[in-house]
N, C-alpha and C positions, 0 to 999 in steps of 0.2 A: 506494498499502498505506502504510496505516496504521499508525502506532505508538500505544501505548494503555499507561496505566501504569494497575496494575489490580492492588488489592487487593482482601478482600473482599465490599468493595460492590459492589467492579465490575463483579465474576465476577458475580454476582447480575443487575446489570443487560443486562449482557449477554447471560446463561443467556436473560431474558426475549426480548429480541431475538433471537436465535438461533432460538425456538423457533419465530418465525413465519416461517423462512425456505419456501423450495421446497415451496412444498406447491401437491399440484396443486391446481388453478383450478378451480371447478365449471362452467366454460367447457369445459376440455378435454374433462372427465371426459363430462359433455354428448355432446360431437363423438365422442368414444373411443364410447361407446354408442350412438351409432344407427354406427356402423361394424360393431360387433359385431352388431347386430340385424341391419344388411342382411347380412352374409356366413353369417351364420344365414340368412336368407331366400332368398338367391340362390348362394350354393356359388360358383363359380368364376366367375358370370359380376362379380360386384363385385368380386371380386377380381384382374379381367384388368380390369373399371373404374378402382380404386385403382391398380395400376399406371401403370396409361396415365397417368393427372392426375400422380400423386405423380412416378411416376423416368420418365416419358415412354419408356415401352419397351411395347410390343406383345407381350402374350404368347399373344397367334392367333398369328403368327408364329415367337416364338421358343421357343414353348413354356413351360409352368411350368417344371418337372422339366428338372435340367442334368443333359447324358445322364454317363452313364459315359466314353463318349469325352475330354466336354471335362474329365473333371477327369483321366483321365490325361495330356493334353498339360497340363493346366498344372502335373503332376509330374514329368513328362521336363524340361521348358520351369524348371524350377529348382529340376533338380540343384547347381546349387551350391550352395543355400540348406539342401537336402533334410537333410543331417549337423548343420545346428542342430536343423533341428526335432526329428529323432528322438532327439538330447541332449536337447532338453525334454520330451522326452512322456516317455522314457524317468526323467526326473528327478521328474517330476510324477506319475507310473505308482508310484514307490518309493515316496514320500513319503504317498500316500494307502492304500497298502498299509498300512503301519502302524498306521492311523486308522480298518479296517477290525473295528467289534462284533462281538460273536460266540454265538451261540444258546446259553444260557444257562439248569440245573433245578437243582429241590433237591426232596427229597420233604421232608416238616415228621411233627410230633410224631405224627399221625395218619394219615399214610401216604399222604395225599396230592402227585402229584407236578405242580408247579407250573412256570415257568419263562416264556421267551420266545422265541420263536424269529424268526430273521429272513429278510426276503427281498426279490428288491430289484424293482424297480416294472420291468412289462415294455415300455412305448412312452416314448422320450425327445423332445422339440421343441425342439431347443438355438435360441435365434436370436443371431447376430450382427451386431452393425451392416458398416455398407455406407458411410455417408451422407460424412460428413467425415473417414473415414481407414477401412484396412483392418485391421483385426488378427490374425491368424493365430490369433498370443497364444492371446484368446479360445476360439478355435474350440479349443484344445488344454487349455485352460484347464477349461472346460466339460462337452466332452465325456470326456476320459479316465477323470475321477470316477467317472463313469458306469459304462467296459467295467471298469474296476477295483471297481465292485460289484457288476457279469452285470446288464447291465440288455438286455434280445433286440433291441432294435431303436433306432435314434436316426435323428433324420431331422432337419434344419438349415432354415433360410430366412434367406438374406441379402439384402438390398436392390441390386440390380444399377441405378443411374442409368444411363439411357440407355444398359442394353445392358455397361455395365463392374464388372467383376468385380476382385478382385486371384488370381495365378494361385496364388499366399501363402493361402491361404485356404485353393483349393481342394484343395490339397496337403498344407496341414495336415488337411482334414480326410479324407481319405482316411490317412493315417496316422493319426489317431486312430480308424479304422471308423466312421463314418457309412455308412449306406444309402441312403438320397437325400435330396439335396439341390436346393432350391426358388427362382425367383429375388423373392419376396416379400418387405416389405419393412413395416414400421410397424405400427399398431393390428389392418390389417386380418391381417397375417403370425399374429399372438398370435390370436387370433380363431380362423386356421383353426385351428393344429393343440389347441384348444381343444377345438372340434366337430366339424370335421371339412369340409372339403368334398365333390363329383366327386373331387375331384384329388387332397388335402388327408389324408393317414391322423390318424383323430386319437389324440392322445398322456395319456399319463396327469398329466403332468410337463412343465414349461416356466421353461426357464434360459437365461441372457442377459443380459446389459446393452443399452440400446437411450437412443433421448431422449425423453421426454416422455411423447408418445403409447404409444412402448412402454410407459414405467415404468406408467400409468394403465389401459391395458387387461389388462397383469400382474394387476392389483391388484382388478380386474370379473370376469378370467374368475376367482380363483381363488374353488374350492369346487364349481366346472368338471373345475377341475384345481388340481393342488398347483405351486406355484411359488419357486422357488428367498428372491426376495425382490425387492423393488421399488428400484431400484439410483437411485441419481440423480446427479448430478456428483461427481469423483470429488473427493478432499480427502486434505492431507497434514499436517501437526503436528508440526512438531520441536521437541527442549526440545534445548539448546546453550547448556552450558557454556563457553566457549571452544576447549577441544579440536583441531576444524576450521575448517580457514580457513573464512575468511565465503565462499572464492568456491567453497566446493562447494559453502554452507549451498542457496548463493543457485540454485547447478545443482540441484540439490534439489528446494527449494519449485517453480520452474520446469518441473521435468519434471512438476507437476501439473498446474501453472496452463497448459500447454499444451492439456490433454489439452480442456476445454470455458469456456465463456465465462464457468458460474457455476461453475466448481472453490472448492472454500475454499482458502484457503492459509495456514499459521499455524505463526509463528517464536515460540516464550516461552523467552527470555533476564531474565538480571537486568541482562546490564551495556548501559547505555546504546548507549555507544558501539561492542560491539559489535554492538548492532542497525542503529546509522546504517552499521556499516562494509560488512554485510549487505545493508542498504538499494541503495546506493553499485554492490553487483557485481550488484543483482541490475537493474540500473537501465543497465547494463555492457554487461551478459550477452544483454539480452532481443533487441537490436537485430540479433544472430547466425541469432534463431529464424528458422525457415520457419513457423513456425507464434506470429509475433509479437502481433499483431492480438488474437491469440485470449488470447494468456496476457496479453496488457496490461492485456487488458478484464476476465479474471480476476484482477491484482491490484487493479483499480481497484476493483469490487462486492469482493471477501469473501476479500481481503486483509488480515492482520494482521498487527504484530507487538505481541508482548504482554511488560513490562518488567514481570516480577515483583520480590518483594523477597528469595524464596527457590523452592527445589525443591519446597516443601507446597505453596507457591500455585501454580506450575505445576501440579503433580501435578491441582488441580481445576479450571484452565482445562483442563486434555486432558480431565476427569471431564465437564467440562461439551461439549461439543463432542464427544465421545463418536467421534473422527476415524476415517477409513477408514482411513489410513495411521497410523501414529506414528513419528517417528525418535528413539529415546535418543540423541544423539551427548554425553556426559559422560562420566566420570572412570568410575562408578559403573556402569551400566546393569542391573548384575542385582541386585543392592542395591535400585534404583529402584524395579523390575518388580514389585514386591505394591502400590504405590501407587494403579500404572494399572488403574481398574475396567470403561473401556469402550474400546476399541480392536477396530477389527477385523483389523490385523497390527501388532505391535509389531518392532520393526531397530533391536539392540541392539547399539551399539559405532559407531566410525568407519568402518570399514571395510562394515557393513551397509547397502547404498546401497539405496532402494527401486525403482529400477529392476530389480537384481537379482532381486527378489520377483515384479515384474511380469512377468521372463520365466524366469528357468532354475536359480529356488534352489530349486526345488521347491511349497513354499508354494501352496494357491490367491489370482493376483490374487481373481477376483471374493468384494468385500467386501463388509458391508453399509455404505452410506450414511448424507447427513441424520442422525445422533443415531443409527439404529437398531444401533448397536454396542449399544448398552442391555440389548436384547434377543435382538438377532440376530447369528449364525454367519457365518462366512467356507463360499463353497462348500467343500464334504468329500466325500466317498461315500456318508458319512452318511444325503445328501439325498436320494438316490437306492436306499433304501432300506427297508422297511416293517418292523412290530416287529409280531408275535402273541402274547398270549397266549395259553398253553397251561397246559390246567385236568384233570389226571387226576383223581378226586375218588374214594376207594379205602371200603368202605363202614365203617367208625372213622370215616372223616372224613364222610360222610352226618349219622350218629348224631349227632355230634357235634357237627355246624356247623348243621344242617338245624334243630333247633326254633327257636335265631335268628333264623334266615333267615326264618323262620315270622313270627316277632311282629315285624322290622321289615319285609316287608311289609304289613303288618295295618294300622302304623303307617304307614304310607303311601297304606294304601288302596284294595291294590293286591290282590285278593283271586284273579286270577289265579296272583299270583307263589307264594302261598303254597297252590294246592289242588295243584299242582305239582310243590312237594317235600315233599306230607304224602303223596302218590303214590310218590316215590320213597320215603317215609319206611315208611307199608305196604308197599312188598313187600319192603324189606327184614326186615322182620319175620317174615315166610312162611317 
């Protein structure tokens, strides 16, 4: 982990470097595009070939869909953990119900009724990672907001290397109301959900995190279907003024480093002594982690401790990174909040440990990464809703607005537009 002293000039230099990271290479895009075309052309046969090649699993033997009997068995065998899954599910649902938008209408001065109607998408495809680790929390976070939104049918694809799958993932899928689960991973799973095959139904929207091939596939199928975001490796930034002990800050940083070798890990503080104390704790705690190798590489690749002169500079660093997670471990976190322009989730105060947000607090843990918090948002029920404009035009409204619309259409050279309004005006005068 690198210790760097930064001022305004240092932030600019870091910003240029940071903008160049985590790009999906042309080579990966080409490989993924070939997979997508192959799935479009060969359907199930392509999915079977890729699953055999990448997951060493013969779908001709196991079947592509995980049966309800398998799901029920997994649920029964997970009975000790079911109360926790149910508590998490309830908290996620409770939180996301508060964010549901409403239909709205108003009547303007001409008696026109205008507004917006909200309706859910019908078919959702959820991708759940199944390679380096199993994430039942991801199942709940990506499906329950959709249930709250009123999505009609949810399918899920999860890779099962050599046939192995987490019982907790299946149990979570049952609790979340997933309709069908398929033994599919990688770019081929995204292609299957986007275009449909003989077995996999075509969906309207795809959500869920995955590796760089999954991210590239989501990027390439966007437009054919909606997507939540193009997610990259996890990130955490912590602004700390010393009120939280170094061992706790170190633990919070490592909690994200253990996700992925490319995870971004950042500490921002004005105390050089504190910075070295945290670094010492990181080295100490690393030795006890089951994913020590992953966390160590993440720290080496993209681990930074920034020494800043003041909190205003700390805010500039954070807004440059636009991190997925931000912990404000400072004396007055609420007063600092307005300085933060870009972050997926913001944790305020010494008790708001990021891991609570990953699992049980209620807000979603599917968050924008790679600086995309500058323009995108945390996954919510709104992602699964569509907005339709509603227009009722009164006779008075037609007479008042019609002539101006005709002039606008003529100015743009769209004579059919103008004629369609003229005919309504002529009828209205009869």
